[in-house]
Backbone as CSV, one residue per row, in Angstrom:
resi,resn,N_x,N_y,N_z,CA_x,CA_y,CA_z,C_x,C_y,C_z
1,MET,4.074,-3.983,-25.477,3.051,-3.302,-24.682,1.820,-3.041,-25.544
2,SER,0.653,-3.221,-24.986,-0.585,-3.084,-25.747,-0.891,-1.626,-26.070
3,ARG,-1.782,-1.439,-27.052,-2.198,-0.101,-27.436,-2.848,0.610,-26.254
4,GLU,-3.708,-0.128,-25.510,-4.375,0.474,-24.349,-3.364,0.958,-23.319
5,CYS,-2.348,0.130,-23.089,-1.366,0.483,-22.084,-0.508,1.652,-22.540
6,ARG,-0.181,1.686,-23.849,0.595,2.818,-24.357,-0.187,4.106,-24.197
7,GLN,-1.490,4.057,-24.442,-2.295,5.271,-24.346,-2.428,5.737,-22.909
8,SER,-2.555,4.805,-21.972,-2.745,5.179,-20.579,-1.429,5.486,-19.884
9,GLY,-0.316,4.954,-20.426,0.960,5.096,-19.768,1.149,4.121,-18.630
10,ARG,0.155,3.282,-18.364,0.210,2.342,-17.244,1.052,1.130,-17.629
11,PRO,1.971,0.653,-16.774,2.746,-0.548,-17.096,1.819,-1.724,-17.361
12,GLU,2.181,-2.559,-18.327,1.309,-3.665,-18.714,1.667,-4.978,-18.050
13,THR,2.957,-5.273,-17.938,3.378,-6.548,-17.379,3.978,-6.346,-15.999
14,ALA,4.188,-7.469,-15.300,4.792,-7.393,-13.969,6.190,-6.782,-14.049
15,GLU,6.937,-7.129,-15.108,8.283,-6.580,-15.248,8.236,-5.078,-15.534
16,ASP,7.285,-4.664,-16.413,7.099,-3.237,-16.650,6.767,-2.523,-15.354
17,ALA,5.905,-3.151,-14.563,5.467,-2.542,-13.308,6.636,-2.382,-12.344
18,LYS,7.472,-3.395,-12.277,8.630,-3.310,-11.392,9.533,-2.154,-11.805
19,ASP,9.739,-1.991,-13.117,10.565,-0.893,-13.608,9.920,0.453,-13.287
20,ALA,8.607,0.533,-13.466,7.915,1.801,-13.253,7.898,2.184,-11.788
21,ALA,7.738,1.199,-10.916,7.634,1.499,-9.491,8.931,2.063,-8.944
22,GLY,10.042,1.514,-9.384,11.320,2.058,-8.968,11.596,1.938,-7.482
23,GLY,10.989,0.974,-6.813,11.247,0.789,-5.391,10.585,1.860,-4.555
24,HIS,11.190,2.142,-3.388,10.610,3.101,-2.451,11.459,4.355,-2.358
25,HIS,12.260,4.627,-3.383,13.102,5.808,-3.385,12.754,6.668,-4.590
26,HIS,12.795,7.976,-4.403,12.403,8.918,-5.449,13.478,9.991,-5.539
27,GLN,14.415,9.780,-6.494,15.533,10.684,-6.698,16.262,10.944,-5.379
28,GLY,16.636,9.869,-4.714,17.420,9.986,-3.496,16.616,10.149,-2.235
29,LYS,15.310,10.336,-2.354,14.465,10.512,-1.183,13.702,9.221,-0.914
30,SER,13.787,8.709,0.302,12.977,7.555,0.648,11.583,8.037,0.993
31,SER,10.608,7.109,0.919,9.238,7.503,1.235,9.119,7.977,2.678
32,GLU,9.972,7.469,3.566,9.930,7.906,4.962,10.230,9.392,5.083
33,GLN,11.142,9.876,4.272,11.501,11.295,4.307,10.401,12.187,3.750
34,LEU,9.571,11.640,2.885,8.570,12.442,2.184,7.262,12.580,2.948
35,LEU,7.025,11.697,3.921,5.698,11.573,4.508,5.658,12.039,5.956
36,ASP,4.498,12.575,6.350,4.244,12.960,7.730,3.591,11.769,8.431
37,LYS,4.389,11.006,9.155,3.882,9.786,9.786,2.798,10.082,10.817
38,THR,2.930,11.206,11.499,1.941,11.550,12.523,0.566,11.742,11.906
39,VAL,0.501,12.459,10.796,-0.775,12.681,10.110,-1.348,11.353,9.617
40,ILE,-0.496,10.516,9.041,-0.952,9.211,8.548,-1.547,8.387,9.686
41,LEU,-0.819,8.267,10.765,-1.274,7.440,11.886,-2.546,7.994,12.516
42,ASP,-2.645,9.312,12.622,-3.854,9.920,13.192,-5.088,9.575,12.373
43,HIS,-4.956,9.569,11.046,-6.115,9.321,10.176,-6.404,7.826,9.995
44,LEU,-5.425,6.984,10.236,-5.682,5.541,10.140,-6.505,5.044,11.319
45,GLY,-6.359,5.681,12.458,-7.179,5.309,13.605,-6.960,3.885,14.095
46,ILE,-5.735,3.411,14.033,-5.426,2.052,14.485,-5.603,1.966,16.001
47,VAL,-6.194,0.859,16.451,-6.418,0.661,17.883,-5.841,-0.689,18.311
48,PRO,-5.571,-0.853,19.605,-5.014,-2.121,20.089,-5.878,-3.319,19.703
49,GLY,-5.207,-4.407,19.356,-5.897,-5.642,19.011,-6.200,-5.826,17.543
50,GLN,-5.961,-4.813,16.721,-6.259,-4.934,15.298,-5.173,-5.721,14.561
51,THR,-5.529,-6.155,13.353,-4.595,-6.857,12.465,-4.403,-6.006,11.214
52,VAL,-3.143,-5.691,10.917,-2.803,-4.740,9.852,-1.826,-5.380,8.883
53,LEU,-2.000,-5.082,7.598,-1.050,-5.492,6.567,-0.401,-4.257,5.962
54,ASP,0.930,-4.214,5.982,1.713,-3.198,5.280,2.236,-3.863,4.015
55,ALA,1.568,-3.615,2.890,1.891,-4.276,1.625,2.869,-3.413,0.827
56,GLY,4.030,-3.975,0.506,5.091,-3.183,-0.099,5.809,-2.406,0.986
57,CYS,6.177,-3.101,2.073,6.623,-2.440,3.301,8.021,-1.851,3.220
58,GLY,8.837,-2.273,2.238,10.188,-1.748,2.157,10.980,-2.060,3.420
59,SER,11.533,-1.030,4.043,12.330,-1.209,5.260,11.482,-1.573,6.467
60,GLY,10.172,-1.368,6.357,9.281,-1.713,7.453,9.088,-0.617,8.481
61,TYR,9.468,0.617,8.137,9.359,1.695,9.132,7.919,1.950,9.548
62,MET,6.959,1.805,8.631,5.564,1.991,9.028,5.030,0.751,9.736
63,ALA,5.473,-0.427,9.342,5.058,-1.645,10.032,5.418,-1.579,11.508
64,LYS,6.568,-1.005,11.813,6.987,-0.862,13.206,6.074,0.116,13.949
65,GLU,5.662,1.180,13.263,4.712,2.120,13.876,3.371,1.433,14.132
66,PHE,2.919,0.658,13.160,1.652,-0.064,13.321,1.749,-1.048,14.492
67,SER,2.904,-1.684,14.628,3.113,-2.645,15.699,2.891,-2.005,17.062
68,ARG,3.405,-0.805,17.235,3.226,-0.110,18.510,1.757,0.227,18.751
69,ARG,1.038,0.558,17.674,-0.365,0.952,17.825,-1.281,-0.234,18.141
70,VAL,-1.039,-1.379,17.523,-1.938,-2.522,17.748,-1.633,-3.241,19.052
71,GLY,-0.410,-3.081,19.560,-0.063,-3.653,20.849,0.097,-5.171,20.826
72,ASP,0.280,-5.725,22.002,0.541,-7.163,22.114,-0.628,-8.016,21.641
73,ALA,-1.831,-7.482,21.730,-3.007,-8.248,21.311,-3.240,-8.188,19.807
74,GLY,-2.488,-7.342,19.118,-2.666,-7.180,17.685,-1.585,-7.879,16.886
75,LYS,-1.667,-7.736,15.562,-0.728,-8.394,14.656,-0.480,-7.513,13.440
76,VAL,0.776,-7.478,12.998,1.136,-6.739,11.787,1.835,-7.683,10.821
77,PHE,1.340,-7.738,9.593,2.010,-8.456,8.515,2.706,-7.432,7.634
78,ALA,3.985,-7.630,7.407,4.776,-6.728,6.568,5.207,-7.503,5.331
79,LEU,4.709,-7.090,4.176,4.887,-7.837,2.926,5.728,-7.051,1.937
80,ASP,6.699,-7.739,1.311,7.479,-7.101,0.255,8.075,-8.191,-0.638
81,ARG,8.362,-7.826,-1.885,8.980,-8.775,-2.806,10.494,-8.848,-2.631
82,ASP,11.066,-7.865,-1.922,12.511,-7.788,-1.731,12.930,-8.725,-0.595
83,GLU,13.546,-9.845,-0.943,13.903,-10.847,0.058,14.903,-10.317,1.071
84,ILE,15.825,-9.472,0.628,16.838,-8.932,1.545,16.182,-7.992,2.558
85,ALA,15.287,-7.120,2.081,14.597,-6.202,2.986,13.755,-6.965,3.997
86,VAL,13.075,-8.010,3.541,12.243,-8.804,4.440,13.098,-9.535,5.472
87,ALA,14.230,-10.087,5.051,15.112,-10.784,5.984,15.638,-9.833,7.057
88,THR,15.990,-8.627,6.643,16.469,-7.621,7.602,15.381,-7.254,8.594
89,LEU,14.162,-7.058,8.082,13.050,-6.700,8.954,12.735,-7.832,9.930
90,ARG,12.832,-9.066,9.476,12.604,-10.202,10.374,13.570,-10.171,11.566
91,GLU,14.831,-9.869,11.267,15.821,-9.792,12.338,15.487,-8.657,13.298
92,GLU,15.092,-7.518,12.755,14.824,-6.343,13.579,13.579,-6.500,14.436
93,THR,12.631,-7.330,13.994,11.350,-7.447,14.701,11.146,-8.815,15.340
94,ALA,12.215,-9.587,15.453,12.101,-10.926,16.050,11.518,-10.827,17.458
95,GLY,10.556,-11.685,17.742,9.939,-11.700,19.060,8.854,-10.664,19.266
96,THR,8.497,-9.935,18.211,7.438,-8.931,18.304,6.184,-9.442,17.591
97,ASN,5.201,-8.567,17.464,3.954,-8.917,16.781,4.013,-8.662,15.281
98,VAL,5.207,-8.435,14.735,5.389,-8.211,13.293,5.828,-9.510,12.628
99,SER,5.117,-9.894,11.567,5.480,-11.050,10.757,5.857,-10.555,9.368
100,ALA,7.152,-10.644,9.030,7.651,-10.161,7.739,7.602,-11.285,6.712
101,LEU,6.973,-11.009,5.557,6.730,-12.025,4.546,7.225,-11.569,3.181
102,VAL,7.795,-12.501,2.422,8.120,-12.243,1.020,6.896,-12.609,0.194
103,GLY,6.425,-11.682,-0.642,5.258,-11.994,-1.462,4.752,-10.790,-2.222
104,ASP,3.641,-11.007,-2.913,3.042,-9.998,-3.786,1.537,-10.034,-3.583
105,ILE,0.984,-8.945,-3.078,-0.447,-8.922,-2.775,-1.311,-9.050,-4.020
106,THR,-0.765,-8.769,-5.190,-1.574,-8.848,-6.410,-1.803,-10.288,-6.862
107,THR,-1.059,-11.222,-6.298,-1.200,-12.623,-6.714,-1.702,-13.521,-5.589
108,GLY,-2.075,-12.945,-4.465,-2.644,-13.725,-3.374,-1.686,-13.918,-2.223
109,MET,-2.273,-14.034,-1.023,-1.486,-14.200,0.191,-2.013,-15.373,1.010
110,PRO,-1.146,-16.024,1.781,-1.579,-17.161,2.611,-2.231,-16.694,3.919
111,LEU,-3.254,-15.857,3.786,-4.004,-15.375,4.939,-5.481,-15.685,4.717
112,PRO,-6.228,-15.956,5.780,-7.644,-16.302,5.613,-8.492,-15.098,5.215
113,PRO,-9.644,-15.339,4.615,-10.548,-14.242,4.251,-11.001,-13.469,5.484
114,SER,-11.294,-12.203,5.265,-11.846,-11.331,6.311,-11.009,-11.368,7.582
115,SER,-9.693,-11.277,7.417,-8.790,-11.371,8.563,-8.095,-10.065,8.914
116,LEU,-8.252,-9.034,8.086,-7.513,-7.787,8.291,-8.443,-6.614,8.578
117,ASP,-8.003,-5.763,9.497,-8.723,-4.516,9.775,-8.256,-3.392,8.862
118,LEU,-7.001,-3.467,8.412,-6.425,-2.397,7.596,-5.387,-2.969,6.648
119,VAL,-5.442,-2.514,5.393,-4.369,-2.747,4.425,-3.780,-1.388,4.080
120,TYR,-2.475,-1.257,4.264,-1.757,0.003,4.007,-0.782,-0.227,2.864
121,VAL,-0.833,0.653,1.847,0.011,0.518,0.662,0.582,1.888,0.332
122,SER,1.898,2.032,0.412,2.525,3.341,0.226,3.497,3.341,-0.943
123,MET,3.288,4.253,-1.865,4.193,4.494,-2.995,4.411,3.251,-3.841
124,VAL,3.353,2.483,-4.032,3.459,1.216,-4.755,2.503,1.160,-5.944
125,LEU,1.287,1.614,-5.766,0.237,1.344,-6.743,0.531,1.922,-8.122
126,HIS,1.258,3.022,-8.197,1.537,3.626,-9.505,2.360,2.705,-10.399
127,GLY,3.032,1.727,-9.808,3.821,0.794,-10.598,3.079,-0.441,-11.044
128,PHE,1.796,-0.553,-10.683,1.031,-1.754,-11.034,0.517,-1.700,-12.467
129,SER,0.536,-2.851,-13.130,-0.109,-2.989,-14.434,-1.615,-3.097,-14.224
130,PRO,-2.425,-2.940,-15.289,-3.876,-3.121,-15.127,-4.241,-4.473,-14.535
131,ALA,-3.553,-5.527,-14.940,-3.848,-6.852,-14.397,-3.507,-6.919,-12.918
132,GLN,-2.413,-6.280,-12.522,-2.031,-6.262,-11.115,-3.026,-5.466,-10.273
133,ILE,-3.531,-4.378,-10.814,-4.529,-3.587,-10.080,-5.779,-4.427,-9.844
134,LYS,-6.182,-5.176,-10.850,-7.346,-6.047,-10.694,-7.082,-7.104,-9.621
135,GLY,-5.915,-7.739,-9.691,-5.569,-8.744,-8.690,-5.471,-8.152,-7.299
136,PHE,-4.959,-6.942,-7.217,-4.851,-6.246,-5.932,-6.226,-6.018,-5.323
137,ARG,-7.151,-5.517,-6.124,-8.491,-5.247,-5.594,-9.163,-6.536,-5.114
138,VAL,-9.049,-7.596,-5.904,-9.663,-8.866,-5.525,-9.112,-9.353,-4.184
139,GLU,-7.794,-9.263,-4.017,-7.178,-9.767,-2.795,-7.490,-8.872,-1.596
140,VAL,-7.520,-7.560,-1.799,-7.860,-6.649,-0.702,-9.283,-6.914,-0.214
141,VAL,-10.212,-7.071,-1.144,-11.599,-7.346,-0.765,-11.695,-8.678,-0.018
142,ARG,-10.935,-9.660,-0.465,-10.950,-10.960,0.209,-10.402,-10.871,1.628
143,LEU,-9.349,-10.104,1.813,-8.644,-10.071,3.092,-9.296,-9.176,4.134
144,LEU,-9.927,-8.089,3.696,-10.474,-7.141,4.661,-11.724,-7.679,5.341
145,LYS,-11.837,-7.386,6.619,-13.079,-7.630,7.334,-14.149,-6.662,6.816
146,PRO,-15.426,-6.974,7.002,-16.462,-5.990,6.676,-16.169,-4.673,7.391
147,GLN,-16.211,-3.605,6.635,-15.890,-2.256,7.097,-14.409,-2.089,7.436
148,GLY,-13.584,-3.043,7.007,-12.145,-2.854,7.090,-11.715,-1.757,6.134
149,ARG,-10.513,-1.234,6.348,-10.083,-0.052,5.595,-8.842,-0.333,4.751
150,LEU,-8.799,0.342,3.610,-7.637,0.353,2.724,-7.104,1.777,2.690
151,ALA,-5.801,1.926,2.890,-5.151,3.234,2.819,-4.066,3.183,1.755
152,ILE,-4.159,4.083,0.776,-3.173,4.140,-0.306,-2.495,5.503,-0.272
153,VAL,-1.178,5.483,-0.155,-0.383,6.710,-0.186,0.316,6.797,-1.536
154,GLU,0.173,7.957,-2.180,0.793,8.164,-3.485,1.301,9.601,-3.619
155,ILE,2.178,9.806,-4.594,2.645,11.148,-4.932,1.589,11.826,-5.798
156,ALA,1.339,13.088,-5.537,0.300,13.832,-6.245,0.536,13.811,-7.753
157,LYS,-0.559,13.816,-8.505,-0.460,13.799,-9.968,-0.349,15.232,-10.492
158,ARG,0.797,15.809,-10.266,1.154,17.157,-10.731,2.669,17.240,-10.733
159,ASP,3.193,18.335,-11.272,4.646,18.489,-11.311,5.211,18.542,-9.898
160,THR,6.162,17.656,-9.627,6.850,17.611,-8.341,8.340,17.452,-8.609
161,PRO,9.189,17.792,-7.632,10.638,17.699,-7.865,11.176,16.278,-7.864
162,PHE,10.330,15.284,-7.693,10.737,13.885,-7.670,9.519,13.049,-8.015
163,GLY,9.736,11.748,-8.165,8.610,10.853,-8.374,8.558,10.268,-9.760
164,PRO,7.651,9.320,-9.961,7.516,8.654,-11.254,6.904,9.583,-12.296
165,PRO,6.928,9.200,-13.568,6.312,10.029,-14.604,4.834,10.290,-14.312
166,LEU,4.379,11.471,-14.679,2.983,11.827,-14.425,2.022,10.840,-15.052
167,ARG,2.387,10.270,-16.192,1.455,9.409,-16.919,1.105,8.134,-16.150
168,ILE,1.936,7.732,-15.182,1.605,6.516,-14.427,1.126,6.827,-13.010
169,ARG,1.054,8.092,-12.644,0.556,8.434,-11.310,-0.971,8.367,-11.284
170,PHE,-1.510,8.244,-10.093,-2.952,8.248,-9.881,-3.371,9.514,-9.156
171,SER,-4.437,10.124,-9.606,-5.123,11.132,-8.800,-6.077,10.392,-7.868
172,PRO,-6.551,11.036,-6.804,-7.536,10.362,-5.949,-8.756,9.869,-6.720
173,GLU,-9.236,10.653,-7.670,-10.414,10.236,-8.441,-10.115,9.014,-9.289
174,GLU,-8.915,8.932,-9.835,-8.544,7.758,-10.625,-8.431,6.515,-9.739
175,LEU,-7.936,6.693,-8.523,-7.896,5.566,-7.597,-9.301,5.058,-7.292
176,LYS,-10.218,5.975,-7.075,-11.594,5.592,-6.756,-12.218,4.798,-7.899
177,ARG,-11.955,5.220,-9.128,-12.518,4.501,-10.280,-11.858,3.137,-10.447
178,ALA,-10.558,3.054,-10.172,-9.829,1.804,-10.387,-10.170,0.749,-9.344
179,LEU,-10.418,1.160,-8.117,-10.562,0.192,-7.031,-12.005,-0.099,-6.661
180,ARG,-12.900,0.821,-6.887,-14.335,0.596,-6.677,-14.656,0.078,-5.277
181,LEU,-13.981,0.643,-4.286,-14.347,0.443,-2.890,-15.025,1.721,-2.403
182,VAL,-15.520,1.714,-1.198,-16.222,2.896,-0.694,-15.196,3.957,-0.318
183,PRO,-15.157,5.086,-1.039,-14.143,6.108,-0.745,-14.461,6.860,0.539
184,GLN,-13.395,7.171,1.251,-13.519,8.003,2.435,-12.636,9.231,2.256
185,ALA,-11.919,9.639,3.279,-11.185,10.902,3.228,-9.967,10.824,2.310
186,THR,-9.649,11.976,1.729,-8.371,12.180,1.041,-7.570,13.147,1.901
187,VAL,-6.360,12.732,2.301,-5.600,13.471,3.301,-4.226,13.845,2.745
188,ASP,-3.818,15.097,2.900,-2.454,15.495,2.567,-1.512,14.947,3.631
189,VAL,-0.510,14.178,3.206,0.402,13.548,4.168,1.856,13.941,3.903
190,GLY,2.043,15.005,3.174,3.364,15.524,2.852,3.184,16.628,1.839
191,GLU,4.232,17.365,1.570,4.118,18.491,0.644,3.642,18.051,-0.731
192,HIS,4.037,16.859,-1.147,3.706,16.380,-2.486,2.972,15.040,-2.476
193,CYS,2.466,14.630,-1.339,1.879,13.295,-1.212,0.495,13.348,-0.571
194,TYR,-0.324,12.363,-0.893,-1.652,12.267,-0.299,-1.948,10.818,0.078
195,MET,-2.933,10.664,0.958,-3.417,9.326,1.324,-4.903,9.266,1.027
196,GLN,-5.303,8.261,0.255,-6.722,8.032,-0.038,-7.196,6.844,0.786
197,LEU,-8.251,7.059,1.550,-8.817,6.014,2.390,-10.064,5.425,1.744
198,PHE,-10.220,4.115,1.895,-11.389,3.386,1.415,-11.897,2.486,2.531
199,GLU,-13.141,2.057,2.388,-13.724,1.090,3.322,-14.389,-0.021,2.533
200,LYS,-14.255,-1.240,3.036,-14.970,-2.371,2.434,-16.416,-2.341,2.889
201,GLU,-17.305,-2.531,1.962,-18.725,-2.558,2.301,-19.047,-3.754,3.174
202,GLU,-20.140,-3.659,3.893,-20.584,-4.740,4.774,-20.759,-6.042,3.989
203,GLU,-21.341,-5.942,2.799,-21.534,-7.108,1.936,-20.927,-6.806,0.578
204,GLU,-19.587,-6.902,0.477,-18.882,-6.633,-0.782,-19.081,-7.800,-1.750
205,ARG,-19.402,-7.485,-2.997,-19.605,-8.516,-4.030,-18.578,-8.375,-5.117
């Protein structure tokens, strides 16, 4: 691990990142148990006909919520590196507007530019290495439509009864500096969790 990475506490390689992320469970608690879905959905403002990506979807519980919001005219892509989770989600959502994919948003996706209204990422970013964060930003900017939105849910950067080490967590301000998109609201979405919203500029460079 590099000196820079040791000082920041941020995982440096993809393997380090996988270890740091620890999946979607935090000392026996799944992210679904930790989050107020109603608050999240209210602030996302999803409307029928939109196209949404749930990146790092895990079991797909939020992808299913998004599916109901976008309706038959909309589309939801549910992305995860876990082949078993994706296969299960495919079975559960067969014949719906959900397309479950195995992949990694930090290395590119087989979707056209400016095709998404919303990218949703929950309890994932703290496990990214600096290189992965850079790749993530590049791909999000490529995929989002002008004025499309990015929503990142993370555990607060303070002492909590669960969660990853503080040194790899992001505060909202650190997210804003790392991603350099147009920041919008910061919303409490659980006792120990927040959602930071961003918007892609009309002419992102």
